[in-house]
C-alpha positions in Angstrom: 12.1 -0.6 -9.2 10.4 2.1 -10.9 12.3 5.3 -11.2 9.1 6.4 -8.9 10.2 3.8 -6.6 11.8 5.6 -3.2 14.9 3.7 -2.1 14.2 1.0 0.4 15.5 3.0 3.1 13.2 6.1 2.3 10.2 3.9 2.3 7.2 3.8 5.0 6.2 0.5 6.5 3.3 0.7 3.9 5.4 1.0 1.2 8.0 -1.5 1.9 5.3 -3.7 3.0 3.4 -3.3 -0.7 5.9 -3.6 -3.3 7.2 -7.0 -1.3 3.9 -8.2 -1.8 5.1 -7.6 -6.1 8.2 -8.5 -5.7 7.3 -12.3 -4.1 4.7 -12.3 -6.8 7.0 -11.4 -10.0 9.2 -14.4 -8.8 6.2 -16.6 -7.8 3.9 -16.2 -11.0 5.9 -14.3 -13.6 8.8 -17.4 -14.0 12.0 -14.2 -14.2 15.1 -15.2 -16.2 17.8 -15.9 -13.7 19.1 -12.5 -13.3 15.0 -10.8 -12.9 14.7 -13.4 -10.0 18.5 -13.0 -8.8 17.5 -9.0 -8.1 14.3 -9.3 -6.7 15.5 -12.0 -4.0 18.2 -9.2 -3.7 14.8 -6.6 -3.8 13.4 -8.7 -1.9 15.6 -8.9 1.6 16.0 -5.9 2.1 12.5 -5.3 1.4 12.1 -7.6 4.5 15.5 -5.9 6.8 13.4 -2.6 6.0 9.6 -4.1 7.1 11.8 -5.8 9.9 13.4 -2.8 11.0 10.4 -0.1 11.4 8.4 -2.9 13.0 11.3 -3.3 16.0 11.5 0.4 16.0 7.0 0.5 17.2 8.2 -2.2 19.5 10.3 0.3 21.1 7.8 2.8 21.0 4.8 1.0 22.5 6.9 -0.1 25.3 8.5 2.8 26.2 4.8 4.9 26.2 3.6 1.4 28.6 6.5 2.5 30.2 6.3 5.7 31.0 2.5 4.7 31.4 2.9 2.9 34.1 5.5 5.1 36.5 3.4 7.6 36.4 0.7 5.1 37.9 3.0 4.2 40.7 4.5 7.9 41.2 0.4 8.5 42.3 0.0 5.8 44.1 -2.1 3.9 42.0 -1.3 0.2 41.6 
């Protein structure tokens, strides 16, 4: 992680996913030493959790919006 890279918890989805891709590429292509590989793997795991959490939050928001729209339609007698 470079000094300009934000902490995983502060990353948005696009940032976390892009860094995850770089981590995977480094593990696949660079053949790092064991300690570096472990550090990359741990970072990758944290990035995966961040991406999954952000996707879960987005899905929940979409479901809530969908439920709200459905409620509005049924209150008007349509649907």
